[in-house]
C-alpha positions in Angstrom: -1.3 -22.0 30.1 1.7 -20.6 28.3 1.2 -21.2 24.6 4.9 -21.4 24.0 5.2 -24.2 26.6 2.7 -26.2 24.6 4.8 -26.0 21.5 8.0 -27.5 23.1 8.4 -30.9 21.6 9.2 -34.1 23.5 12.1 -35.1 21.3 14.4 -33.6 18.7 15.3 -35.6 15.6 17.7 -35.2 12.8 16.7 -36.2 9.3 14.9 -39.5 8.9 17.3 -42.4 9.4 17.6 -44.9 6.6 16.0 -48.3 7.2 19.1 -50.0 5.7 21.3 -49.0 8.6 20.5 -51.9 10.9 22.2 -52.4 14.2 24.3 -55.4 12.9 25.5 -53.5 9.9 26.5 -50.6 12.1 28.4 -52.8 14.5 30.3 -54.5 11.6 31.1 -51.1 10.1 32.6 -49.8 13.3 34.5 -53.0 14.1 36.0 -53.0 10.6 37.1 -49.4 11.1 38.7 -50.0 14.5 40.6 -53.2 13.2 42.0 -51.4 10.1 45.8 -50.7 10.0 45.1 -47.2 9.1 43.1 -46.6 12.3 45.9 -48.2 14.6 48.4 -45.8 13.1 46.5 -42.9 14.7 47.4 -41.4 18.1 46.0 -42.4 21.4 43.4 -39.6 21.4 41.8 -40.9 18.2 41.6 -44.4 19.7 39.9 -43.0 22.8 37.5 -41.1 20.6 36.8 -44.3 18.7 36.0 -46.2 21.8 33.7 -43.4 23.1 32.1 -43.3 19.7 31.1 -47.0 19.8 29.5 -46.5 23.2 27.6 -43.4 22.1 26.6 -45.1 18.8 24.6 -47.8 20.6 22.8 -45.2 22.9 22.2 -42.8 20.0 20.9 -45.6 17.7 18.4 -46.7 20.3 17.4 -43.1 20.9 17.1 -42.3 17.3 15.0 -45.3 16.5 12.7 -44.4 19.3 12.5 -40.8 18.2 12.0 -41.8 14.6 8.6 -43.1 15.2 7.6 -40.0 16.9 9.1 -37.8 14.2 7.4 -39.6 11.3 4.0 -39.2 12.9 4.6 -35.6 13.7 5.9 -34.7 10.2 3.0 -36.4 8.5 0.6 -34.4 10.7 2.6 -31.3 9.8 2.3 -32.1 6.1 -1.5 -32.4 6.4 -1.7 -29.1 8.3 0.5 -27.3 5.8 -1.8 -28.2 3.0 -4.7 -26.4 4.6 -5.1 -22.7 3.6 -7.6 -21.7 6.2 -6.7 -18.9 8.5 -7.3 -21.1 11.6 -4.7 -23.6 10.7 -1.8 -21.3 11.5 -2.7 -21.4 15.2 -2.4 -25.2 15.6 0.9 -26.6 16.9 2.8 -28.5 14.2 6.1 -30.4 14.0 7.6 -27.3 12.4 6.8 -25.3 15.5 8.5 -28.0 17.5 11.6 -27.7 15.4 11.5 -24.0 16.1 12.1 -24.6 19.8 14.5 -27.5 19.2 16.6 -25.1 17.1 16.9 -22.7 20.0 18.1 -25.5 22.3 20.6 -27.2 19.9 24.1 -26.5 21.1 26.1 -29.2 19.4 26.1 -31.3 16.2 24.8 -34.8 15.9 27.3 -37.4 17.0 29.0 -39.3 14.2 27.6 -42.8 13.6 30.3 -45.2 12.8 33.6 -44.2 11.3 34.2 -40.7 10.1 33.1 -40.3 6.5 35.3 -39.3 3.6 34.9 -36.0 1.7 33.3 -37.9 -1.1 30.9 -39.6 1.2 30.0 -36.3 2.9 29.4 -34.7 -0.4 27.1 -37.6 -1.4 25.1 -36.9 1.7 24.8 -33.2 0.7 23.7 -34.2 -2.8 21.1 -36.5 -1.2 20.1 -33.5 1.0 20.7 -35.4 4.2 21.6 -32.1 5.7 22.0 -32.8 9.4 24.1 -35.9 8.8 26.3 -34.1 6.4 26.7 -31.1 8.8 27.6 -33.5 11.6 30.3 -35.1 9.5 31.7 -31.8 8.3 31.8 -30.4 11.8 33.6 -33.6 13.0 36.1 -33.1 10.1 36.5 -29.4 11.0 37.0 -30.1 14.7 39.5 -32.9 14.0 41.5 -30.6 11.7 41.5 -27.8 14.3 42.7 -30.2 17.0 45.5 -31.6 14.7 46.5 -28.0 13.9 46.6 -27.0 17.5 48.6 -30.2 18.3 51.2 -29.1 15.8 50.6 -32.0 13.4 50.9 -29.9 10.3 54.1 -28.0 11.2 56.1 -30.1 8.8 53.3 -30.5 6.2 51.4 -27.3 5.9 50.0 -28.3 2.5 48.1 -31.1 4.1 46.5 -28.6 6.5 45.6 -26.3 3.6 44.1 -29.3 1.8 41.9 -30.4 4.7 40.9 -26.8 5.4 39.9 -26.4 1.8 37.9 -29.6 1.9 36.0 -28.4 5.0 35.3 -25.0 3.3 34.2 -26.6 0.0 31.9 -29.0 1.9 30.4 -26.0 3.8 30.0 -24.2 0.5 28.2 -27.1 -1.0 25.9 -27.2 1.9 25.3 -23.5 1.5 24.4 -24.1 -2.2 21.9 -26.7 -1.1 20.3 -24.3 1.4 19.9 -21.8 -1.3 18.4 -24.4 -3.7 15.9 -25.6 -1.1 14.7 -22.0 -0.4 14.4 -21.2 -4.1 12.5 -24.4 -4.8 10.1 -23.8 -1.9 7.8 -21.8 -4.1 8.4 -23.7 -7.3 7.2 -27.0 -6.0 3.4 -27.6 -5.9 3.5 -28.5 -2.2 5.8 -27.4 0.6 8.5 -30.0 1.6 7.8 -29.7 5.4 10.5 -32.2 6.4 13.1 -30.5 4.3 12.4 -27.0 5.7 12.4 -28.5 9.2 15.9 -29.9 8.6 16.9 -26.6 7.1 15.9 -24.6 10.2 17.6 -27.2 12.5 20.7 -27.1 10.3 21.0 -23.2 10.6 20.5 -23.4 14.3 23.1 -26.1 14.8 25.6 -24.2 12.6 25.1 -21.0 14.7 25.6 -23.0 17.9 28.7 -24.7 16.5 30.2 -21.4 15.4 29.3 -18.9 18.1 32.0 -16.4 17.2 29.6 -14.1 15.4 32.2 -11.3 15.3 34.2 -13.2 12.6 33.1 -14.6 9.3 34.5 -16.8 6.5 36.7 -14.6 4.4 39.5 -15.0 1.8 42.3 -17.3 2.6 42.8 -20.9 3.5 42.3 -21.0 7.2 38.5 -20.7 7.4 38.1 -23.2 10.1 35.7 -22.4 12.9 34.3 -19.3 11.3 30.6 -18.6 11.2 29.0 -19.5 7.9 26.0 -17.0 8.4 23.5 -19.3 6.8 20.6 -17.3 8.0 21.9 -14.5 5.8 22.3 -17.0 3.0 18.8 -18.0 3.6 17.6 -14.4 3.2 19.7 -14.0 0.1 18.1 -17.1 -1.3 14.6 -15.7 -0.6 15.6 -12.6 -2.6 16.9 -14.7 -5.4 13.7 -16.8 -5.4 11.5 -13.7 -5.5 13.6 -12.2 -8.4 13.2 -15.4 -10.4 9.4 -15.6 -9.7 8.9 -12.1 -10.9 11.0 -12.5 -14.0 9.1 -15.7 -14.9 5.7 -14.0 -15.0 4.4 -14.2 -18.6 4.8 -11.0 -20.6 3.7 -10.8 -24.2 5.3 -8.5 -26.7 3.6 -5.3 -27.9 3.3 -6.8 -31.3 1.4 -9.8 -29.9 -1.0 -7.8 -27.9 -1.4 -4.0 -27.5 -2.5 -4.6 -23.9 0.6 -6.5 -23.1 1.4 -4.4 -20.0 -2.1 -4.7 -18.5 -2.0 -8.5 -19.1 1.5 -8.7 -17.5 0.4 -6.9 -14.4 -2.6 -9.2 -14.2 -0.4 -12.2 -14.3 2.0 -10.6 -11.8 -0.8 -10.1 -9.3 -2.2 -13.6 -9.8 1.1 -15.5 -9.5 2.6 -13.6 -6.7 -0.6 -13.5 -4.7 -0.6 -17.3 -4.9 2.9 -17.4 -3.7 2.1 -15.1 -0.7 -0.9 -17.2 0.2 1.4 -20.3 0.1 3.9 -18.5 2.3 1.3 -17.4 4.8 -0.4 -20.7 5.3 2.3 -23.3 4.5 5.8 -22.0 4.6 5.5 -19.7 7.6 4.7 -22.7 9.9 8.0 -24.4 9.1 10.1 -21.5 10.6 10.6 -20.1 14.1 8.9 -16.8 14.8 12.3 -15.0 14.9 12.7 -15.7 11.1 9.7 -13.3 10.3 9.2 -15.4 7.2 6.3 -13.4 5.7 8.2 -10.1 6.2 11.3 -11.5 4.5 9.4 -12.7 1.5 7.3 -9.6 1.2 10.4 -7.4 1.3 12.1 -9.7 -1.3 9.1 -9.5 -3.6 9.0 -5.8 -3.1 12.6 -5.3 -4.1 12.2 -7.7 -7.1 9.1 -5.9 -8.4 10.8 -2.5 -7.9 13.7 -3.7 -10.0 11.4 -5.1 -12.6 9.4 -1.9 -12.8 12.6 0.2 -13.2 13.6 -2.0 -16.1 10.1 -1.6 -17.7 10.2 2.1 -17.2 13.3 2.4 -19.3 11.5 1.0 -22.3 9.9 3.3 -24.9 6.4 3.3 -23.5 3.3 4.8 -25.1 0.7 6.9 -23.4 -1.6 4.0 -22.4 1.3 1.9 -21.2 2.7 4.8 -19.1 -0.8 5.3 -17.5 -1.1 1.5 -16.9 2.2 1.5 -15.0 1.5 4.7 -13.0 -2.0 3.5 -12.1 -0.7 0.1 -11.1 1.9 1.5 -8.8 -0.4 4.2 -7.3 -3.7 2.3 -7.0 -3.2 -1.5 -7.4 0.0 -2.6 -5.8 -0.9 -1.9 -2.2 -4.7 -2.3 -2.7 -6.9 -5.3 -1.9 -6.3 -6.4 -5.4 -2.7 -7.4 -4.5 -0.6 -6.9 -1.3 -3.6 -5.5 0.7 -5.8 -8.5 0.0 -7.7 -9.6 3.1 -6.5 -13.2 2.7 -3.0 -12.0 3.3 -3.6 -10.1 6.5 -2.2 -9.7 9.1 1.0 -11.5 8.1 1.6 -9.4 5.0 2.4 -5.9 6.1 2.6 -3.1 3.6 2.9 0.0 5.9 6.7 -0.3 6.3 7.6 -1.0 2.7 9.8 1.5 1.0 8.7 3.4 -2.2 8.2 1.0 -5.1 9.9 3.6 -7.4 12.4 6.2 -6.4 11.1 9.8 -6.4 13.4 10.4 -9.5 12.0 7.4 -11.4 8.4 8.3 -10.3 8.8 11.9 -11.6 10.4 10.7 -14.8 7.4 8.4 -15.4 5.0 11.3 -14.8 6.9 13.6 -17.1 7.0 11.0 -19.8 3.2 10.5 -19.3 2.5 14.2 -19.7 4.8 14.5 -22.8 3.1 11.5 -24.3 -0.3 12.9 -23.5 0.5 16.0 -25.5 0.3 14.1 -28.8 -2.7 12.2 -27.5 -4.7 15.3 -26.7 -3.8 17.0 -29.9 -4.9 14.0 -31.9 -8.2 13.9 -30.1 -8.8 17.6 -30.9 -7.8 17.0 -34.5 -10.3 14.1 -34.7 -13.1 16.5 -33.5 -12.1 19.0 -36.3 -12.1 16.2 -39.0 -15.5 14.9 -37.9 -17.0 18.4 -38.0 -15.6 18.8 -41.6 -16.5 15.4 -43.0 -19.7 14.6 -41.1 -21.3 18.0 -41.0 -19.9 20.6 -43.4 -19.3 18.4 -46.4 -22.6 16.5 -46.0 -24.4 19.8 -45.3 -26.1 18.2 -42.3 -28.0 20.9 -40.3 -27.2 21.2 -36.6 -29.6 20.0 -34.0 -31.8 22.4 -32.1 -32.0 21.9 -28.4 -34.0 24.1 -26.1 -34.5 26.4 -29.1 -30.8 26.8 -29.6 -28.5 25.5 -32.4 -26.4 22.8 -30.8 -22.9 21.6 -31.6 -21.1 18.9 -29.7 -17.9 20.8 -29.9 -17.9 22.1 -26.3 -19.1 18.8 -24.9 -16.5 16.8 -26.8 -13.7 19.2 -25.6 -14.8 19.0 -22.0 -15.1 15.2 -22.1 -11.5 15.0 -23.4 -10.3 17.3 -20.6 -12.4 15.7 -18.0 -11.5 12.1 -18.7 -7.7 12.8 -18.8 -8.0 14.8 -15.6 -9.9 12.0 -13.9 -7.4 9.3 -14.7 -4.6 11.6 -13.8 -6.2 12.6 -10.5 -6.5 8.9 -9.6 -2.7 8.7 -9.7 -1.8 12.1 -8.0 -3.1 15.6 -7.6 0.0 17.1 -9.1 -0.4 14.9 -12.2 -4.0 16.1 -12.5 -2.9 19.8 -12.5 -0.2 19.1 -15.1 -2.8 17.4 -17.3 -5.2 20.3 -17.0 -2.4 22.8 -18.0 -1.6 20.6 -21.0 -5.2 20.4 -22.1 -5.6 24.1 -21.9 -2.4 24.8 -23.8 -3.6 22.4 -26.6 -7.0 24.0 -26.5 -5.6 27.5 -27.1 -3.8 26.1 -30.1 -6.9 24.2 -31.4 -9.4 27.0 -31.3 -7.7 29.2 -33.9 -7.0 26.1 -36.0 -10.6 25.2 -35.9 -11.5 28.8 -36.8 -9.3 28.7 -39.8 -10.7 25.5 -41.1 -14.3 26.7 -40.7 -13.5 30.1 -42.3 -11.8 28.4 -45.3 -14.7 26.1 -45.8 -17.3 28.9 -45.5 -15.6 31.3 -47.9 -14.9 28.6 -50.5 -18.6 27.9 -51.1 -22.0 29.4 -50.5 -23.5 26.7 -48.2 -27.0 27.1 -46.7 -25.7 25.5 -43.4 -23.1 28.2 -42.8 -25.4 30.5 -40.8 -26.8 27.7 -38.6 -23.3 26.4 -37.8 -22.1 29.9 -37.2 -24.8 30.2 -34.6 -24.2 26.7 -33.2 -20.4 27.4 -32.8 -21.0 30.7 -31.1 -23.3 28.9 -28.6 -20.7 26.2 -28.1 -18.0 28.7 -27.3 -20.2 30.2 -24.7 -20.8 26.7 -23.2 -17.1 25.9 -23.3 -16.1 29.0 -21.3 -18.9 28.4 -18.8 -18.0 24.7 -18.4 -14.3 25.4 -17.9 -15.0 28.1 -15.2 -17.6 26.1 -13.3 -16.5 22.5 -13.6 -12.8 22.8 -14.0 -12.3 26.1 -12.0 -10.2 27.5 -14.8 -9.4 31.2 -15.4 -10.7 31.7 -18.9 -9.5 35.2 -19.5 -7.0 34.3 -22.2 -9.3 31.8 -23.8 -12.1 34.4 -23.9 -9.8 36.7 -25.9 -9.1 33.9 -28.3 -12.8 33.1 -28.7 -13.7 36.8 -29.1 -11.2 37.1 -32.0 -12.6 34.0 -33.6 -16.2 35.2 -33.1 -15.4 38.5 -34.8 -13.9 36.6 -37.7 -17.0 34.4 -38.0 -19.3 37.5 -37.7 -17.4 39.3 -40.5 -17.9 36.2 -42.7 -21.5 36.2 -41.8 -22.0 39.9 -42.6 -20.0 39.5 -45.8 -22.3 36.7 -46.9 -25.3 38.9 -46.0 -23.8 41.8 -48.1 -23.3 39.4 -51.0 -27.0 38.5 -50.9 -28.4 42.0 -50.2 -26.2 44.2 -52.2 -27.9 43.6 -55.6 -31.2 44.5 -53.9 -29.8 47.7 -52.4 -28.6 48.8 -55.8 -32.2 48.5 -57.2 -33.5 51.1 -54.7 -34.7 54.3 -56.6 -34.0 52.8 -59.9 -36.7 53.0 -62.6 -37.6 49.3 -62.1 -37.9 49.8 -58.4 -40.1 52.8 -58.8 -42.4 51.2 -61.4 -42.6 47.8 -59.7 -46.1 47.0 -58.4 -45.4 43.9 -56.3 -44.9 44.2 -52.6 -41.4 45.6 -51.9 -40.4 42.8 -49.3 -37.6 41.1 -51.4 -34.9 42.9 -49.4 -36.5 41.9 -46.1 -36.8 38.3 -47.3 -33.1 38.1 -48.3 -32.0 39.6 -45.0 -34.4 37.4 -43.1 -32.8 34.2 -44.6 -29.7 35.1 -42.6 -30.9 36.9 -39.6 -33.6 34.3 -38.7 -30.8 31.8 -37.7 -29.9 34.2 -34.9 -33.1 33.3 -33.2 -31.3 30.0 -32.2 -28.2 31.8 -30.8 -27.5 32.5 -27.2 -27.7 36.0 -25.7 -26.0 38.5 -25.6 -24.3 37.6 -28.9 -27.7 37.2 -30.6 -28.7 40.8 -29.7 -25.3 42.1 -30.7 -25.5 40.5 -34.2 -29.2 41.6 -34.7 -28.1 45.1 -33.9 -25.2 44.9 -36.4 -27.4 43.5 -39.1 -30.2 46.0 -38.4 -27.8 48.9 -38.5 -26.2 47.5 -41.6 -29.5 47.3 -43.5 -30.6 50.8 -42.6 -27.1 52.2 -43.2 -26.8 50.6 -46.7 -30.4 51.6 -47.5 -29.7 55.3 -46.7 -26.3 55.2 -48.5 -28.0 53.9 -51.6 -30.9 56.6 -51.4 -28.7 59.7 -51.0 -26.5 58.9 -53.9 -26.6 61.8 -56.5 -29.2 61.2 -59.1 -31.4 63.1 -61.5 -34.2 65.2 -60.1 -37.6 63.5 -59.7 -40.9 65.1 -60.6 -43.6 65.4 -58.0 -45.4 62.2 -58.9 -42.2 60.2 -58.8 -41.3 61.7 -55.4 -44.6 60.6 -54.0 -44.1 57.0 -55.2 -40.6 56.9 -53.9 -41.6 58.3 -50.5 -44.4 55.8 -50.1 -42.2 52.8 -51.1 -39.4 53.9 -48.8 -41.8 54.2 -45.9 -43.3 50.8 -46.7 -40.0 49.0 -47.0 -38.8 50.7 -43.8 -41.9 49.3 -41.9 -41.4 45.8 -43.4 -37.7 45.8 -42.4 -38.3 47.1 -39.0 -41.1 44.6 -38.3 -38.9 41.8 -39.5 -36.1 42.8 -37.1 -38.5 43.4 -34.2 -40.0 40.0 -34.7 -36.6 38.4 -34.6 -35.9 40.2 -31.3 -34.0 43.3 -32.2 -33.9 46.0 -29.6 -32.5 48.6 -32.0 -35.8 50.4 -32.7 -34.0 53.7 -32.7 -32.9 52.9 -36.2 -36.4 52.7 -37.6 -37.2 56.6 -38.0 -34.1 57.3 -40.2 -35.6 56.0 -43.5 -39.0 57.5 -42.6 -37.6 61.0 -42.0 -35.8 60.9 -45.4 -39.0 59.5 -47.1 -41.0 62.4 -45.6 -38.5 65.0 -46.8 -38.6 63.5 -50.3 -42.5 63.4 -50.5 -43.1 66.7 -48.8 -44.6 69.6 -50.9 -44.6 72.4 -48.4 -41.2 74.1 -47.9 -41.8 74.9 -44.2 -42.7 71.2 -43.5 -39.5 70.1 -45.1 -37.6 72.2 -42.6 -39.5 70.5 -39.7 -38.7 67.0 -41.1 -35.0 68.0 -41.3 -35.0 69.1 -37.7 -36.6 65.8 -36.6 -33.9 64.0 -38.6 -31.2 66.0 -36.9 -32.7 65.5 -33.5 -33.0 61.7 -33.8 -29.5 61.3 -35.4 -27.2 64.0 -34.1 -24.2 62.4 -35.8 -25.6 63.5 -39.2 -23.3 65.8 -41.1 -23.9 68.9 -43.3 -23.2 66.9 -46.4 -25.7 64.2 -45.4 -28.4 66.9 -45.0 -27.6 68.6 -48.3 -27.6 65.2 -50.1 -31.1 64.5 -48.7 -32.4 68.0 -49.7 -30.8 67.5 -53.2 -32.8 64.3 -53.5 -35.9 66.3 -52.8 -35.0 68.5 -55.7 -34.3 71.8 -53.9 -31.8 74.3 -55.2 -28.6 75.2 -53.6 -29.8 78.4 -51.9 -32.8 76.7 -50.4 -30.8 73.7 -49.2 -28.4 76.0 -47.4 -31.1 78.0 -45.8 -32.8 74.9 -44.5 -29.5 73.5 -43.2 -28.8 76.8 -41.4 -32.2 76.6 -39.7 -31.5 73.0 -38.6 -27.9 73.6 -37.6 -28.8 74.7 -34.0 -30.5 71.3 -33.3 -27.5 69.5 -34.8 -25.1 71.3 -32.6 -27.1 71.1 -29.4 -27.4 67.3 -29.2 -24.4 65.0 -28.6 -24.4 61.4 -30.0 -24.3 58.8 -27.3 -21.9 55.8 -27.5 -23.2 53.1 -29.8 -25.9 55.2 -31.3 -24.1 56.4 -34.4 -25.6 55.8 -37.8 -24.8 58.6 -40.3 -21.2 58.8 -39.1 -20.8 55.4 -40.7 -22.3 56.5 -44.0 -20.1 58.1 -46.6 -21.9 61.4 -47.5 -21.7 62.4 -51.2 -20.5 65.9 -52.1 -23.3 67.7 -53.9 -21.9 70.1 -56.6 -24.2 72.9 -57.9 -23.6 74.2 -61.3 -24.4 77.8 -62.1 
């Protein structure tokens, strides 16, 4: 069976007829009108229409009374159905669906019951929202005026025609206003007025049938008779107005009242408008013919209202979190199951054909404002990291953690978390926004790293803190982790960042070595002094002082750990030799033996200490031993062999270095020169490799012989 056939009603009714209009009252009313002097002054046509009206009144009254009983029953059932919000209810035939078909078949207005009503009486019907009766009376007045105009009645009295035309127009406008009010009130009332919407649909259909000339429309001027009123367009405009009002009425706290005001506002917007859409789907839609596409009309109206509302909100001075809230709501919430895509609204609420909620220009502006606002946010996060390092660690002299035998600093982790979180929330909005956010974070990072280095350097040089070396190692480790994380997790080219970190590391290293020099220099100056020579305790004070610094490198990542151990190892050997070869008085044989033994002993202690810490610069160890052997050697020929060994192991040694060592042994000028010439061949035949220089970094003293 054809489903549409089932929905065709057995009768069509106008608005409910008042019980006070009894048949006797109607007869008296019509008789009174026909017997009035004013009526007899009309033309024959009016008399004939009056007689026909009386006949039609009786037939219409009986028909209306008969249909009234059916209508009341149907409407009550329709009300019960409209209150059900289950999805199955929309498939059941209701009185509203009956009106849909009736509207399609309506070709003429209801006949006038009794005498024609005055303008005031018609207006009263309009105010009482007796729409169909009011329309029938207005249409009767309109037809009468047109007929009188065509008959030439107003040739001598055009003002009267203008007055009556204006009355018709004003009455139609009043009816238009009521239509708009009914539509606007549909969502504002707790329940849907089914009978009212039924009359509204029937009214629109009758007006379209009464004014079929769709090519013309009511426009400026006095002669508006017979023109289409386009009430379906007015109905659509009223829906748009209703949606706009509903959106603007959604609660919105001020920023001063609640910092999460925009989140709360969007939450209320979803809640209130979702309730409206559910009401439209399950209650309002059933009161309109299919051609009205009610759900589509309301969804489009709400869409436009929300778009306008968002545009107004976007012109406010929004902060970072508020900008993100708006971007995220538009991108991820609006069309999702949280709002328009909710399963309860399907399939009536369609989202695939909706236009963009924000124009591309407004969308780009929001994203640009978001990135601009994020700049200050990212910078403040990095600044907070710096302040926490200074106040919670440096000032409190709290030692860093050791994880997997490495000094640990949360610096790299904190930076990557900041970058990762901001990229994540940006990626949820758009890929392009994620890329912009990453670029911003890297820019701010490039500015933060030097600033962090300056703060740490200033703190470390201002005081001699025991935690400097541990944090120096911890930060070097953290820089390594940061580069690795950016490359593997964020797929970033870190070439420029590595240059920045390398410069910062060199600065930290210089501070580290300067602090080492400060600790070790007094001990270097004691070498070969009388106290040093006569001391009987174990000569490991220099090794102990150096170890206090270099031991922290055990908790540093490779290869930086090895580089620093090499630098420290070379520094100690270099400074030791520089102190030894300084010009000084000649030593006797006994003193030379003591010096030679102590130098060899200290050399072994220092070398063992560095080897234990992991140094791979064992090539530095023989230097002090060779010099110690030369100082303690009695045989002149053996001295020459020791000098050759020294030159072979350290080809960067110069003539002045050799002469200074021989002078320390106490040899005269002639003997020194002879030994140098014998060793010169070895010195010239061997080239120093890159990174293996030692004596080239030691200032050689000039030995002056007096004759």
